[in-house]
C-alpha positions as CSV (number, residue, x, y, z in Angstrom):
1,M,103.0,-0.5,180.2
2,K,104.8,-3.4,178.6
3,F,102.4,-6.0,177.2
4,D,105.2,-8.5,176.4
5,Q,105.1,-9.6,180.0
6,F,101.6,-11.0,179.4
7,R,102.5,-13.2,176.4
8,G,103.3,-16.4,178.3
9,P,100.3,-16.3,180.7
10,V,97.8,-15.2,178.0
11,L,99.0,-18.0,175.7
12,S,98.6,-20.4,178.6
13,L,95.1,-19.1,179.3
14,F,94.2,-19.4,175.6
15,R,95.5,-23.0,175.5
16,I,93.6,-23.9,178.7
17,V,90.3,-22.5,177.4
18,I,90.5,-24.1,174.0
19,G,91.6,-27.4,175.6
20,L,88.6,-27.3,178.0
21,L,86.1,-26.6,175.3
22,F,87.5,-29.4,173.1
23,L,87.4,-31.8,176.1
24,C,83.8,-30.9,176.8
25,H,82.9,-31.8,173.2
26,G,84.6,-35.2,173.7
27,L,82.9,-35.8,177.0
28,S,79.4,-35.0,175.7
29,S,79.8,-37.3,172.7
30,I,81.5,-40.3,174.4
31,F,79.5,-40.2,177.7
32,G,76.3,-38.4,176.7
33,V,76.8,-35.7,179.3
34,M,76.2,-31.9,178.9
35,G,73.4,-32.5,176.4
36,G,75.1,-35.5,174.7
37,S,76.2,-35.7,171.1
38,R,74.8,-32.8,169.1
39,G,72.3,-32.1,171.8
40,T,70.6,-35.4,171.6
41,G,71.3,-36.4,175.2
42,Q,72.8,-39.6,173.9
43,A,76.4,-40.9,173.6
44,I,77.8,-42.0,170.2
45,P,77.9,-45.8,170.0
46,F,81.4,-47.2,170.7
47,G,83.6,-47.5,167.7
48,T,81.2,-45.7,165.2
49,W,83.2,-44.1,162.4
50,P,83.9,-41.3,162.3
51,G,81.9,-39.8,165.2
52,W,83.2,-41.9,168.1
53,W,86.8,-41.7,166.9
54,A,86.5,-37.9,166.5
55,A,85.1,-37.7,170.0
56,A,88.0,-39.8,171.3
57,I,90.4,-37.4,169.7
58,Q,88.5,-34.5,171.3
59,L,88.6,-36.2,174.7
60,V,92.3,-37.1,174.8
61,C,93.7,-34.2,172.9
62,G,91.5,-31.7,174.7
63,A,92.7,-33.1,178.1
64,L,96.4,-33.1,177.0
65,V,96.1,-29.5,175.7
66,L,94.3,-28.4,178.8
67,I,97.0,-29.6,181.1
68,G,99.8,-28.7,178.7
69,L,101.3,-32.2,178.3
70,F,102.6,-33.3,174.9
71,T,100.9,-30.0,173.8
72,R,102.3,-29.5,170.4
73,V,101.6,-33.1,169.2
74,A,98.1,-33.1,170.7
75,A,97.3,-29.7,169.3
76,L,98.5,-30.7,165.8
77,L,96.4,-33.9,165.9
78,A,93.4,-31.9,167.1
79,S,93.9,-29.3,164.4
80,G,94.1,-32.0,161.7
81,S,90.9,-33.7,163.0
82,M,89.1,-30.4,162.8
83,A,90.4,-29.7,159.3
84,Y,89.1,-33.2,158.3
85,A,85.7,-32.4,160.0
86,Y,85.4,-29.1,158.2
87,F,86.3,-30.4,154.7
88,V,84.4,-33.7,154.9
89,V,81.4,-32.8,156.9
90,H,80.8,-29.0,156.5
91,Q,82.4,-27.8,153.3
92,P,80.2,-30.0,151.0
93,K,77.2,-28.1,152.4
94,G,78.5,-24.8,151.2
95,L,81.7,-22.8,150.7
96,L,81.6,-20.4,153.7
97,P,81.6,-21.5,157.4
98,L,78.7,-19.2,158.1
99,L,76.6,-21.1,155.6
100,N,77.7,-24.7,156.2
101,G,77.8,-24.7,160.1
102,G,81.5,-25.2,160.1
103,E,82.6,-22.2,162.2
104,P,83.4,-24.2,165.3
105,A,85.5,-26.7,163.3
106,A,87.4,-23.9,161.5
107,M,88.0,-22.0,164.8
108,F,89.2,-25.1,166.6
109,C,91.4,-26.0,163.6
110,W,93.2,-22.7,163.6
111,S,93.3,-22.3,167.4
112,F,95.0,-25.7,167.8
113,F,97.4,-24.9,164.9
114,L,98.3,-21.7,166.7
115,I,99.0,-23.7,169.9
116,A,101.0,-26.2,168.0
117,V,103.2,-23.4,166.5
118,F,103.6,-21.2,169.6
119,G,103.7,-24.0,172.2
120,P,101.9,-24.3,175.6
121,G,102.9,-21.1,177.3
122,V,104.5,-20.7,180.7
123,W,101.7,-22.5,182.7
124,A,102.0,-26.0,181.3
125,L,103.3,-29.4,182.4
126,D,105.5,-29.4,179.3
127,T,107.2,-26.2,180.5
128,V,107.7,-27.6,184.0
129,L,109.0,-30.9,182.8
130,R,111.4,-29.1,180.4
131,G,112.7,-26.8,183.0
132,R,110.8,-23.5,182.5
133,G,111.2,-22.7,178.8
134,K,114.5,-24.3,178.0
135,G,113.0,-26.4,175.2
136,P,113.7,-25.7,171.5
137,G,111.4,-23.1,170.0
138,E,109.6,-22.6,173.3
139,Y,108.3,-19.2,174.1
140,V,110.4,-17.6,176.9
141,P,109.1,-14.3,178.3
142,T,111.6,-11.4,178.2
143,G,112.1,-8.7,180.7
144,R,114.0,-7.9,183.9
145,A,112.5,-10.7,186.0
146,N,113.9,-13.3,183.5
147,L,117.2,-11.6,183.1
148,Q,117.8,-11.6,186.9
149,S,116.9,-15.3,187.2
150,T,119.4,-16.5,184.5
């Protein structure tokens, strides 16, 4: 069995799940839904630095990554915001993510960096708008099906 045929769809599923999880963090912090900000049941007051702005990045970038639109830029911005969160909020409490509560920030940071590097996958608006993988550096699945269609 050739596993290469699953690269594009699996990358897309990874992007969709990570985008949805990030979007949920933004929704909970901005609108106070799904337990609210940090489980308080409350929304972060509008414009509060850095919490509200981080939540706005989570909301917008999470939605863009979820649908696969402007994916690389949104993922890079999301990755940077999570790196900031880790080093400013979590790292001063301890060196290791297990000890400082920074595991989600570290995981999101590296997940979004992976998406920024590898692109959105085959199931994304970016891919559709670009014409099914004809963009520079975009992942294009290989195999007989693709050779026959070109």
